[in-house]
ROKE-220310 format. One record per residue (C-alpha): residue in three letters; residue number from 1; x, y, z. Coordinates in steps of 0.25 Angstrom, whole numbers. Last residue first. Example, Ala and Ser with C-alpha at 12.3 -4.5 7.8 and 13.67 -1.06 7.14 Angstrom:
2
{residu=ser; num=2; east=55; north=-4; up=29};
{residu=ala; num=1; east=49; north=-18; up=31};
! end
This chain:
495
{residu=unk; num=495; east=135; north=-7; up=82};
{residu=unk; num=494; east=134; north=-21; up=85};
{residu=unk; num=493; east=130; north=-23; up=99};
{residu=unk; num=492; east=120; north=-11; up=96};
{residu=unk; num=491; east=114; north=-20; up=84};
{residu=unk; num=490; east=113; north=-32; up=94};
{residu=unk; num=489; east=105; north=-25; up=103};
{residu=unk; num=488; east=95; north=-18; up=94};
{residu=unk; num=487; east=93; north=-33; up=89};
{residu=unk; num=486; east=90; north=-38; up=103};
{residu=unk; num=485; east=82; north=-26; up=107};
{residu=unk; num=484; east=75; north=-30; up=94};
{residu=unk; num=483; east=73; north=-43; up=96};
{residu=unk; num=482; east=68; north=-41; up=110};
{residu=unk; num=481; east=57; north=-31; up=106};
{residu=unk; num=480; east=52; north=-42; up=96};
{residu=unk; num=479; east=50; north=-51; up=107};
{residu=unk; num=478; east=42; north=-40; up=115};
{residu=unk; num=477; east=34; north=-36; up=101};
{residu=unk; num=476; east=30; north=-51; up=102};
{residu=unk; num=475; east=25; north=-49; up=116};
{residu=unk; num=474; east=19; north=-35; up=114};
{residu=unk; num=473; east=11; north=-38; up=102};
{residu=unk; num=472; east=-3; north=-39; up=106};
{residu=unk; num=471; east=1; north=-25; up=112};
{residu=unk; num=470; east=2; north=-17; up=97};
{residu=unk; num=469; east=17; north=-13; up=100};
{residu=unk; num=468; east=18; north=2; up=99};
{residu=unk; num=467; east=18; north=14; up=89};
{residu=unk; num=466; east=15; north=28; up=95};
{residu=unk; num=465; east=3; north=34; up=89};
{residu=unk; num=464; east=4; north=51; up=91};
{residu=unk; num=463; east=-12; north=53; up=86};
{residu=unk; num=462; east=-17; north=67; up=79};
{residu=unk; num=461; east=-31; north=69; up=80};
{residu=unk; num=460; east=-30; north=84; up=85};
{residu=unk; num=459; east=-31; north=93; up=74};
{residu=unk; num=458; east=-25; north=106; up=69};
{residu=unk; num=457; east=-15; north=96; up=61};
{residu=unk; num=456; east=-26; north=90; up=55};
{residu=unk; num=455; east=-33; north=78; up=59};
{residu=unk; num=454; east=-33; north=63; up=58};
{residu=unk; num=453; east=-18; north=61; up=65};
{residu=unk; num=452; east=-8; north=52; up=67};
{residu=unk; num=451; east=7; north=51; up=71};
{residu=unk; num=450; east=12; north=37; up=73};
{residu=unk; num=449; east=22; north=36; up=83};
{residu=unk; num=448; east=36; north=26; up=82};
{residu=unk; num=447; east=45; north=20; up=93};
{residu=unk; num=446; east=61; north=22; up=89};
{residu=unk; num=445; east=62; north=25; up=103};
{residu=unk; num=444; east=67; north=38; up=101};
{residu=unk; num=443; east=53; north=42; up=97};
{residu=unk; num=442; east=46; north=40; up=83};
{residu=unk; num=441; east=35; north=49; up=77};
{residu=unk; num=440; east=26; north=44; up=64};
{residu=unk; num=439; east=19; north=54; up=56};
{residu=unk; num=438; east=6; north=58; up=49};
{residu=unk; num=437; east=-3; north=45; up=49};
{residu=unk; num=436; east=-17; north=49; up=46};
{residu=unk; num=435; east=-28; north=45; up=58};
{residu=unk; num=434; east=-42; north=41; up=50};
{residu=unk; num=433; east=-48; north=39; up=63};
{residu=unk; num=432; east=-39; north=25; up=68};
{residu=unk; num=431; east=-28; north=21; up=61};
{residu=unk; num=430; east=-30; north=8; up=55};
{residu=unk; num=429; east=-30; north=-7; up=59};
{residu=unk; num=428; east=-43; north=-10; up=56};
{residu=unk; num=427; east=-48; north=-2; up=68};
{residu=unk; num=426; east=-36; north=0; up=76};
{residu=unk; num=425; east=-29; north=-6; up=87};
{residu=unk; num=424; east=-21; north=-17; up=78};
{residu=unk; num=423; east=-14; north=-8; up=70};
{residu=unk; num=422; east=-7; north=-18; up=61};
{residu=unk; num=421; east=3; north=-9; up=53};
{residu=unk; num=420; east=3; north=-9; up=40};
{residu=unk; num=419; east=17; north=-14; up=31};
{residu=unk; num=418; east=27; north=-10; up=21};
{residu=unk; num=417; east=38; north=-19; up=16};
{residu=unk; num=416; east=50; north=-15; up=8};
{residu=unk; num=415; east=58; north=-25; up=18};
{residu=unk; num=414; east=69; north=-18; up=23};
{residu=unk; num=413; east=61; north=-6; up=27};
{residu=unk; num=412; east=50; north=-15; up=31};
{residu=unk; num=411; east=39; north=-2; up=33};
{residu=unk; num=410; east=29; north=-1; up=42};
{residu=unk; num=409; east=14; north=5; up=40};
{residu=unk; num=408; east=3; north=15; up=47};
{residu=unk; num=407; east=-9; north=21; up=41};
{residu=unk; num=406; east=-18; north=34; up=39};
{residu=unk; num=405; east=-32; north=31; up=39};
{residu=unk; num=404; east=-36; north=45; up=35};
{residu=unk; num=403; east=-33; north=57; up=25};
{residu=unk; num=402; east=-47; north=65; up=24};
{residu=unk; num=401; east=-52; north=65; up=13};
{residu=unk; num=400; east=-44; north=62; up=6};
{residu=unk; num=399; east=-30; north=55; up=8};
{residu=unk; num=398; east=-32; north=39; up=11};
{residu=unk; num=397; east=-23; north=30; up=18};
{residu=unk; num=396; east=-19; north=41; up=27};
{residu=unk; num=395; east=-4; north=46; up=32};
{residu=unk; num=394; east=4; north=34; up=30};
{residu=unk; num=393; east=13; north=26; up=40};
{residu=unk; num=392; east=26; north=25; up=45};
{residu=unk; num=391; east=35; north=15; up=51};
{residu=unk; num=390; east=48; north=10; up=45};
{residu=unk; num=389; east=50; north=-3; up=51};
{residu=unk; num=388; east=64; north=-7; up=59};
{residu=unk; num=387; east=56; north=-12; up=70};
{residu=unk; num=386; east=43; north=-14; up=69};
{residu=unk; num=385; east=44; north=-28; up=75};
{residu=unk; num=384; east=48; north=-23; up=86};
{residu=unk; num=383; east=37; north=-13; up=92};
{residu=unk; num=382; east=41; north=-7; up=103};
{residu=unk; num=381; east=56; north=-7; up=101};
{residu=unk; num=380; east=57; north=5; up=89};
{residu=unk; num=379; east=66; north=6; up=79};
{residu=unk; num=378; east=53; north=11; up=69};
{residu=unk; num=377; east=59; north=16; up=58};
{residu=unk; num=376; east=51; north=30; up=57};
{residu=unk; num=375; east=38; north=36; up=49};
{residu=unk; num=374; east=33; north=41; up=36};
{residu=unk; num=373; east=20; north=43; up=33};
{residu=unk; num=372; east=17; north=40; up=18};
{residu=unk; num=371; east=5; north=48; up=13};
{residu=unk; num=370; east=-7; north=42; up=5};
{residu=unk; num=369; east=-9; north=27; up=11};
{residu=unk; num=368; east=-10; north=13; up=6};
{residu=unk; num=367; east=-17; north=14; up=-7};
{residu=unk; num=366; east=-8; north=26; up=-9};
{residu=unk; num=365; east=3; north=16; up=-13};
{residu=unk; num=364; east=14; north=11; up=-5};
{residu=unk; num=363; east=31; north=11; up=-3};
{residu=unk; num=362; east=41; north=5; up=4};
{residu=unk; num=361; east=47; north=-6; up=-6};
{residu=unk; num=360; east=44; north=-20; up=-4};
{residu=unk; num=359; east=48; north=-35; up=-2};
{residu=unk; num=358; east=63; north=-34; up=-4};
{residu=unk; num=357; east=65; north=-22; up=1};
{residu=unk; num=356; east=62; north=-7; up=-6};
{residu=unk; num=355; east=63; north=7; up=1};
{residu=unk; num=354; east=56; north=19; up=-7};
{residu=unk; num=353; east=64; north=21; up=-21};
{residu=unk; num=352; east=78; north=28; up=-24};
{residu=unk; num=351; east=80; north=35; up=-37};
{residu=unk; num=350; east=92; north=35; up=-43};
{residu=unk; num=349; east=87; north=26; up=-57};
{residu=unk; num=348; east=72; north=29; up=-59};
{residu=unk; num=347; east=69; north=15; up=-57};
{residu=unk; num=346; east=73; north=9; up=-44};
{residu=unk; num=345; east=58; north=3; up=-41};
{residu=unk; num=344; east=49; north=9; up=-52};
{residu=unk; num=343; east=35; north=6; up=-49};
{residu=unk; num=342; east=29; north=13; up=-64};
{residu=unk; num=341; east=20; north=25; up=-62};
{residu=unk; num=340; east=17; north=34; up=-51};
{residu=unk; num=339; east=5; north=47; up=-53};
{residu=unk; num=338; east=6; north=59; up=-50};
{residu=unk; num=337; east=4; north=64; up=-62};
{residu=unk; num=336; east=15; north=73; up=-70};
{residu=unk; num=335; east=25; north=67; up=-56};
{residu=unk; num=334; east=24; north=53; up=-63};
{residu=unk; num=333; east=29; north=45; up=-52};
{residu=unk; num=332; east=38; north=32; up=-54};
{residu=unk; num=331; east=35; north=21; up=-43};
{residu=unk; num=330; east=46; north=18; up=-33};
{residu=unk; num=329; east=39; north=27; up=-22};
{residu=unk; num=328; east=35; north=40; up=-31};
{residu=unk; num=327; east=44; north=41; up=-41};
{residu=unk; num=326; east=50; north=52; up=-49};
{residu=unk; num=325; east=45; north=61; up=-39};
{residu=unk; num=324; east=49; north=58; up=-31};
{residu=unk; num=323; east=62; north=48; up=-29};
{residu=unk; num=322; east=68; north=46; up=-20};
{residu=unk; num=321; east=82; north=52; up=-23};
{residu=unk; num=320; east=93; north=46; up=-13};
{residu=unk; num=319; east=105; north=57; up=-10};
{residu=unk; num=318; east=107; north=53; up=4};
{residu=unk; num=317; east=97; north=38; up=9};
{residu=unk; num=316; east=82; north=39; up=10};
{residu=unk; num=315; east=76; north=25; up=14};
{residu=unk; num=314; east=61; north=28; up=8};
{residu=unk; num=313; east=47; north=26; up=10};
{residu=unk; num=312; east=37; north=26; up=-2};
{residu=unk; num=311; east=20; north=32; up=-3};
{residu=unk; num=310; east=19; north=29; up=-17};
{residu=unk; num=309; east=5; north=34; up=-25};
{residu=unk; num=308; east=-1; north=47; up=-23};
{residu=unk; num=307; east=11; north=55; up=-19};
{residu=unk; num=306; east=21; north=48; up=-12};
{residu=unk; num=305; east=24; north=54; up=3};
{residu=unk; num=304; east=40; north=49; up=7};
{residu=unk; num=303; east=42; north=40; up=18};
{residu=unk; num=302; east=58; north=41; up=22};
{residu=unk; num=301; east=67; north=32; up=28};
{residu=unk; num=300; east=81; north=37; up=32};
{residu=unk; num=299; east=89; north=25; up=37};
{residu=unk; num=298; east=96; north=26; up=50};
{residu=unk; num=297; east=99; north=12; up=51};
{residu=unk; num=296; east=89; north=11; up=62};
{residu=unk; num=295; east=94; north=2; up=77};
{residu=unk; num=294; east=88; north=12; up=88};
{residu=unk; num=293; east=98; north=22; up=85};
{residu=unk; num=292; east=98; north=22; up=71};
{residu=unk; num=291; east=84; north=27; up=69};
{residu=unk; num=290; east=79; north=25; up=55};
{residu=unk; num=289; east=78; north=39; up=51};
{residu=unk; num=288; east=63; north=45; up=47};
{residu=unk; num=287; east=56; north=51; up=35};
{residu=unk; num=286; east=42; north=58; up=35};
{residu=unk; num=285; east=38; north=66; up=25};
{residu=unk; num=284; east=45; north=62; up=13};
{residu=unk; num=283; east=35; north=71; up=4};
{residu=unk; num=282; east=41; north=68; up=-10};
{residu=unk; num=281; east=54; north=64; up=-9};
{residu=unk; num=280; east=66; north=62; up=-20};
{residu=unk; num=279; east=78; north=68; up=-13};
{residu=unk; num=278; east=90; north=63; up=-3};
{residu=unk; num=277; east=98; north=71; up=7};
{residu=unk; num=276; east=97; north=86; up=0};
{residu=unk; num=275; east=100; north=97; up=9};
{residu=unk; num=274; east=112; north=102; up=-1};
{residu=unk; num=273; east=98; north=106; up=-10};
{residu=unk; num=272; east=105; north=104; up=-27};
{residu=unk; num=271; east=105; north=117; up=-34};
{residu=unk; num=270; east=122; north=114; up=-35};
{residu=unk; num=269; east=125; north=101; up=-30};
{residu=unk; num=268; east=125; north=96; up=-15};
{residu=unk; num=267; east=115; north=85; up=-15};
{residu=unk; num=266; east=120; north=73; up=-9};
{residu=unk; num=265; east=119; north=77; up=8};
{residu=unk; num=264; east=135; north=74; up=12};
{residu=unk; num=263; east=139; north=88; up=16};
{residu=unk; num=262; east=126; north=90; up=26};
{residu=unk; num=261; east=118; north=103; up=26};
{residu=unk; num=260; east=119; north=111; up=37};
{residu=unk; num=259; east=107; north=118; up=44};
{residu=unk; num=258; east=104; north=134; up=46};
{residu=unk; num=257; east=114; north=142; up=37};
{residu=unk; num=256; east=105; north=145; up=27};
{residu=unk; num=255; east=114; north=138; up=17};
{residu=unk; num=254; east=115; north=126; up=23};
{residu=unk; num=253; east=127; north=127; up=31};
{residu=unk; num=252; east=138; north=114; up=26};
{residu=unk; num=251; east=140; north=102; up=33};
{residu=unk; num=250; east=155; north=101; up=38};
{residu=unk; num=249; east=150; north=102; up=52};
{residu=unk; num=248; east=159; north=107; up=64};
{residu=unk; num=247; east=152; north=121; up=65};
{residu=unk; num=246; east=138; north=116; up=69};
{residu=unk; num=245; east=132; north=124; up=77};
{residu=unk; num=244; east=133; north=134; up=67};
{residu=unk; num=243; east=127; north=127; up=56};
{residu=unk; num=242; east=116; north=128; up=64};
{residu=unk; num=241; east=110; north=112; up=65};
{residu=unk; num=240; east=100; north=105; up=55};
{residu=unk; num=239; east=110; north=96; up=48};
{residu=unk; num=238; east=103; north=94; up=34};
{residu=unk; num=237; east=96; north=82; up=26};
{residu=unk; num=236; east=87; north=84; up=15};
{residu=unk; num=235; east=77; north=73; up=10};
{residu=unk; num=234; east=72; north=80; up=-3};
{residu=unk; num=233; east=57; north=83; up=-10};
{residu=unk; num=232; east=59; north=99; up=-9};
{residu=unk; num=231; east=75; north=100; up=-5};
{residu=unk; num=230; east=76; north=108; up=-20};
{residu=unk; num=229; east=89; north=108; up=-29};
{residu=unk; num=228; east=88; north=93; up=-28};
{residu=unk; num=227; east=76; north=89; up=-37};
{residu=unk; num=226; east=70; north=76; up=-37};
{residu=unk; num=225; east=60; north=79; up=-26};
{residu=unk; num=224; east=56; north=93; up=-32};
{residu=unk; num=223; east=50; north=91; up=-43};
{residu=unk; num=222; east=56; north=83; up=-58};
{residu=unk; num=221; east=58; north=95; up=-67};
{residu=unk; num=220; east=54; north=104; up=-61};
{residu=unk; num=219; east=55; north=108; up=-46};
{residu=unk; num=218; east=44; north=110; up=-38};
{residu=unk; num=217; east=37; north=121; up=-29};
{residu=unk; num=216; east=27; north=123; up=-40};
{residu=unk; num=215; east=22; north=111; up=-42};
{residu=unk; num=214; east=28; north=95; up=-44};
{residu=unk; num=213; east=33; north=86; up=-35};
{residu=unk; num=212; east=22; north=75; up=-41};
{residu=unk; num=211; east=11; north=82; up=-30};
{residu=unk; num=210; east=12; north=95; up=-22};
{residu=unk; num=209; east=23; north=97; up=-12};
{residu=unk; num=208; east=37; north=102; up=-10};
{residu=unk; num=207; east=44; north=88; up=-12};
{residu=unk; num=206; east=43; north=85; up=1};
{residu=unk; num=205; east=55; north=91; up=14};
{residu=unk; num=204; east=64; north=79; up=19};
{residu=unk; num=203; east=71; north=82; up=30};
{residu=unk; num=202; east=83; north=76; up=37};
{residu=unk; num=201; east=94; north=82; up=49};
{residu=unk; num=200; east=106; north=77; up=49};
{residu=unk; num=199; east=113; north=69; up=61};
{residu=unk; num=198; east=117; north=57; up=52};
{residu=unk; num=197; east=108; north=48; up=57};
{residu=unk; num=196; east=95; north=57; up=53};
{residu=unk; num=195; east=88; north=68; up=59};
{residu=unk; num=194; east=75; north=71; up=54};
{residu=unk; num=193; east=66; north=80; up=47};
{residu=unk; num=192; east=54; north=75; up=44};
{residu=unk; num=191; east=40; north=82; up=36};
{residu=unk; num=190; east=40; north=82; up=21};
{residu=unk; num=189; east=33; north=93; up=14};
{residu=unk; num=188; east=27; north=87; up=4};
{residu=unk; num=187; east=13; north=98; up=5};
{residu=unk; num=186; east=10; north=111; up=7};
{residu=unk; num=185; east=14; north=115; up=-7};
{residu=unk; num=184; east=25; north=128; up=-10};
{residu=unk; num=183; east=36; north=125; up=1};
{residu=unk; num=182; east=48; north=133; up=5};
{residu=unk; num=181; east=58; north=123; up=13};
{residu=unk; num=180; east=64; north=127; up=25};
{residu=unk; num=179; east=78; north=125; up=33};
{residu=unk; num=178; east=85; north=127; up=47};
{residu=unk; num=177; east=74; north=135; up=54};
{residu=unk; num=176; east=78; north=140; up=68};
{residu=unk; num=175; east=67; north=137; up=80};
{residu=unk; num=174; east=71; north=140; up=94};
{residu=unk; num=173; east=60; north=148; up=99};
{residu=unk; num=172; east=51; north=136; up=99};
{residu=unk; num=171; east=60; north=130; up=109};
{residu=unk; num=170; east=54; north=115; up=109};
{residu=unk; num=169; east=47; north=111; up=122};
{residu=unk; num=168; east=48; north=99; up=129};
{residu=unk; num=167; east=64; north=102; up=133};
{residu=unk; num=166; east=59; north=113; up=141};
{residu=unk; num=165; east=68; north=123; up=145};
{residu=unk; num=164; east=77; north=123; up=136};
{residu=unk; num=163; east=68; north=122; up=124};
{residu=unk; num=162; east=71; north=113; up=113};
{residu=unk; num=161; east=77; north=117; up=102};
{residu=unk; num=160; east=71; north=118; up=87};
{residu=unk; num=159; east=77; north=117; up=73};
{residu=unk; num=158; east=67; north=121; up=60};
{residu=unk; num=157; east=67; north=113; up=46};
{residu=unk; num=156; east=55; north=121; up=39};
{residu=unk; num=155; east=47; north=118; up=26};
{residu=unk; num=154; east=42; north=132; up=22};
{residu=unk; num=153; east=28; north=138; up=17};
{residu=unk; num=152; east=20; north=143; up=5};
{residu=unk; num=151; east=33; north=147; up=-4};
{residu=unk; num=150; east=27; north=150; up=-16};
{residu=unk; num=149; east=36; north=142; up=-28};
{residu=unk; num=148; east=49; north=149; up=-33};
{residu=unk; num=147; east=51; north=136; up=-39};
{residu=unk; num=146; east=56; north=127; up=-28};
{residu=unk; num=145; east=50; north=130; up=-14};
{residu=unk; num=144; east=60; north=138; up=-6};
{residu=unk; num=143; east=72; north=131; up=1};
{residu=unk; num=142; east=78; north=137; up=13};
{residu=unk; num=141; east=66; north=146; up=14};
{residu=unk; num=140; east=64; north=161; up=16};
{residu=unk; num=139; east=60; north=172; up=26};
{residu=unk; num=138; east=53; north=185; up=21};
{residu=unk; num=137; east=39; north=181; up=26};
{residu=unk; num=136; east=40; north=170; up=35};
{residu=unk; num=135; east=37; north=155; up=26};
{residu=unk; num=134; east=25; north=147; up=32};
{residu=unk; num=133; east=29; north=136; up=40};
{residu=unk; num=132; east=30; north=121; up=39};
{residu=unk; num=131; east=39; north=111; up=49};
{residu=unk; num=130; east=52; north=102; up=49};
{residu=unk; num=129; east=56; north=104; up=64};
{residu=unk; num=128; east=70; north=102; up=71};
{residu=unk; num=127; east=76; north=99; up=83};
{residu=unk; num=126; east=85; north=104; up=94};
{residu=unk; num=125; east=89; north=102; up=108};
{residu=unk; num=124; east=103; north=99; up=104};
{residu=unk; num=123; east=106; north=99; up=92};
{residu=unk; num=122; east=119; north=107; up=91};
{residu=unk; num=121; east=125; north=96; up=99};
{residu=unk; num=120; east=132; north=96; up=113};
{residu=unk; num=119; east=119; north=97; up=120};
{residu=unk; num=118; east=114; north=83; up=114};
{residu=unk; num=117; east=101; north=79; up=115};
{residu=unk; num=116; east=95; north=87; up=102};
{residu=unk; num=115; east=108; north=79; up=96};
{residu=unk; num=114; east=100; north=72; up=85};
{residu=unk; num=113; east=93; north=86; up=82};
{residu=unk; num=112; east=77; north=82; up=84};
{residu=unk; num=111; east=67; north=81; up=73};
{residu=unk; num=110; east=54; north=85; up=69};
{residu=unk; num=109; east=45; north=86; up=57};
{residu=unk; num=108; east=30; north=90; up=51};
{residu=unk; num=107; east=27; north=103; up=57};
{residu=unk; num=106; east=17; north=108; up=48};
{residu=unk; num=105; east=13; north=105; up=34};
{residu=unk; num=104; east=7; north=93; up=27};
{residu=unk; num=103; east=-8; north=97; up=25};
{residu=unk; num=102; east=-17; north=87; up=24};
{residu=unk; num=101; east=-24; north=88; up=37};
{residu=unk; num=100; east=-27; north=104; up=34};
{residu=unk; num=99; east=-31; north=109; up=45};
{residu=unk; num=98; east=-18; north=113; up=52};
{residu=unk; num=97; east=-15; north=120; up=38};
{residu=unk; num=96; east=0; north=120; up=40};
{residu=unk; num=95; east=7; north=133; up=34};
{residu=unk; num=94; east=3; north=139; up=42};
{residu=unk; num=93; east=2; north=133; up=53};
{residu=unk; num=92; east=18; north=128; up=55};
{residu=unk; num=91; east=24; north=141; up=62};
{residu=unk; num=90; east=12; north=143; up=70};
{residu=unk; num=89; east=11; north=128; up=76};
{residu=unk; num=88; east=26; north=128; up=80};
{residu=unk; num=87; east=22; north=125; up=92};
{residu=unk; num=86; east=34; north=115; up=98};
{residu=unk; num=85; east=35; north=105; up=111};
{residu=unk; num=84; east=18; north=105; up=111};
{residu=unk; num=83; east=13; north=106; up=126};
{residu=unk; num=82; east=4; north=94; up=128};
{residu=unk; num=81; east=15; north=84; up=130};
{residu=unk; num=80; east=11; north=71; up=122};
{residu=unk; num=79; east=13; north=57; up=130};
{residu=unk; num=78; east=21; north=45; up=126};
{residu=unk; num=77; east=34; north=49; up=137};
{residu=unk; num=76; east=33; north=62; up=129};
{residu=unk; num=75; east=26; north=66; up=117};
{residu=unk; num=74; east=30; north=80; up=113};
{residu=unk; num=73; east=23; north=88; up=103};
{residu=unk; num=72; east=29; north=97; up=91};
{residu=unk; num=71; east=18; north=106; up=87};
{residu=unk; num=70; east=16; north=113; up=72};
{residu=unk; num=69; east=3; north=107; up=66};
{residu=unk; num=68; east=10; north=95; up=62};
{residu=unk; num=67; east=10; north=89; up=75};
{residu=unk; num=66; east=25; north=83; up=79};
{residu=unk; num=65; east=28; north=74; up=88};
{residu=unk; num=64; east=40; north=76; up=99};
{residu=unk; num=63; east=42; north=61; up=106};
{residu=unk; num=62; east=48; north=63; up=120};
{residu=unk; num=61; east=53; north=53; up=130};
{residu=unk; num=60; east=63; north=44; up=123};
{residu=unk; num=59; east=72; north=55; up=120};
{residu=unk; num=58; east=85; north=50; up=113};
{residu=unk; num=57; east=85; north=60; up=102};
{residu=unk; num=56; east=72; north=68; up=102};
{residu=unk; num=55; east=61; north=61; up=97};
{residu=unk; num=54; east=50; north=61; up=85};
{residu=unk; num=53; east=36; north=62; up=81};
{residu=unk; num=52; east=30; north=66; up=69};
{residu=unk; num=51; east=16; north=68; up=64};
{residu=unk; num=50; east=7; north=73; up=73};
{residu=unk; num=49; east=-7; north=80; up=67};
{residu=unk; num=48; east=-16; north=87; up=78};
{residu=unk; num=47; east=-13; north=79; up=91};
{residu=unk; num=46; east=-24; north=73; up=101};
{residu=unk; num=45; east=-17; north=61; up=103};
{residu=unk; num=44; east=-2; north=57; up=108};
{residu=unk; num=43; east=1; north=43; up=111};
{residu=unk; num=42; east=-8; north=34; up=105};
{residu=unk; num=41; east=-2; north=21; up=106};
{residu=unk; num=40; east=-3; north=15; up=91};
{residu=unk; num=39; east=-2; north=-1; up=91};
{residu=unk; num=38; east=7; north=-8; up=81};
{residu=unk; num=37; east=4; north=-21; up=74};
{residu=unk; num=36; east=15; north=-26; up=64};
{residu=unk; num=35; east=12; north=-37; up=54};
{residu=unk; num=34; east=7; north=-27; up=42};
{residu=unk; num=33; east=-3; north=-24; up=34};
{residu=unk; num=32; east=-2; north=-23; up=21};
{residu=unk; num=31; east=2; north=-10; up=11};
{residu=unk; num=30; east=-6; north=-12; up=0};
{residu=unk; num=29; east=1; north=-15; up=-14};
{residu=unk; num=28; east=8; north=-5; up=-22};
{residu=unk; num=27; east=3; north=3; up=-35};
{residu=unk; num=26; east=-12; north=8; up=-30};
{residu=unk; num=25; east=-12; north=23; up=-35};
{residu=unk; num=24; east=-18; north=34; up=-27};
{residu=unk; num=23; east=-30; north=44; up=-32};
{residu=unk; num=22; east=-24; north=59; up=-29};
{residu=unk; num=21; east=-22; north=64; up=-16};
{residu=unk; num=20; east=-6; north=66; up=-16};
{residu=unk; num=19; east=1; north=63; up=-4};
{residu=unk; num=18; east=1; north=71; up=9};
{residu=unk; num=17; east=9; north=68; up=19};
{residu=unk; num=16; east=12; north=64; up=16};
{residu=unk; num=15; east=30; north=-53; up=56};
{residu=unk; num=14; east=26; north=-49; up=71};
{residu=unk; num=13; east=28; north=-64; up=75};
{residu=unk; num=12; east=37; north=-69; up=67};
{residu=unk; num=11; east=45; north=-57; up=73};
{residu=unk; num=10; east=42; north=-60; up=87};
{residu=unk; num=9; east=46; north=-74; up=84};
{residu=unk; num=8; east=62; north=-72; up=78};
{residu=unk; num=7; east=64; north=-61; up=89};
{residu=unk; num=6; east=59; north=-72; up=99};
{residu=unk; num=5; east=71; north=-82; up=92};
{residu=unk; num=4; east=79; north=-70; up=94};
{residu=unk; num=3; east=78; north=-69; up=109};
{residu=unk; num=2; east=78; north=-83; up=112};
{residu=unk; num=1; east=66; north=-92; up=116};
! end
């Protein structure tokens, strides 16, 4: 049998954090079970609340995993290293209340500079975190909460260097604060920082918290997400390197002198925040770029946490307006009472709806979850039938008390369909012990990890699961892998 025929045969064979606790609206069909079965291999247990994992560029041995409580942990060659790479618990607690399983603050994001391994790069041995801190008395934040609302804490992007003497330790004395956002409410903090294919750093603070994009720190009329005078509810883009280290750049330095602002950022008018790349988001907790180095197209895929009805997946483009709080998903939204009205794809004009295809739209209602947890486009080789699908989850199927039963999904970015993974290892195919899904990780090979827990950030219920093939599907996976490698080889020849 030729390889092409094997590929065809294999294909045939395998063919937020927080949302409102108000009553759900059931407006969309239930997410069906899919045809892709995976096995979840627990490679780290006894953690608190792991919520994100990433490898430095080209590093095939290490996965840096965040714990919400303020620890950067290291999984090296599949084993959890006992000593944390970084401990900033004293910075993030408070404001994080580690005993509250619903607290959305803490250590939320990490990324490595593209020049991490290049001694000639200003980003050599450099990484960045996104986390919550108290505001020291007498200090200022880059962007205070709107309306002169009380500043109860700040969210910060900080730069760090790896220790010169130990490559597994982040130097705690190397910290440099780039940009900060004053916060009044404790929720809707976003969480991800990531470098795009263009070499710039992207981050997405939430809309400021509360519900309906309304509250003491929300601008009227319309709310923060639709107002270009605040960074809240936006996707931001910056060059995070200290400007004195990039004297040849044509990008202007920020007002605080700590980073540069890309000249082609779309909103440079009077009173507009020049860091804005796109807007109209509620709580864009997780986003990721489709890995170009592994055959992806570089698209920015974002999961925006809905309020009480719709969770959505967006493809983010320069200057795009993603609708909140005019819309929730592709439904019209009523800011007065927090309900959705008519389903209205494409209307009003100028708003970008969730990703859609000929078979559907990438959104679901609260009959299937309460808070979308974004993940990654799968570009690994272990599970060929998953290649190119967007892997994500939902925090929990039920809200209070307490939040339980997280879910794992995959989406077809071309067809516009969502399916639930088959998990044969667990009873009834659901995660055991009430585990909730807080995040995902991606290693250098493009293999993925689910970050789950059933305890608060001061507990020990956290698990890092690696997605691996279901053992019974090994022969089919092998055939699919051959097909995938053939496709990749063809792409390299045509590059």
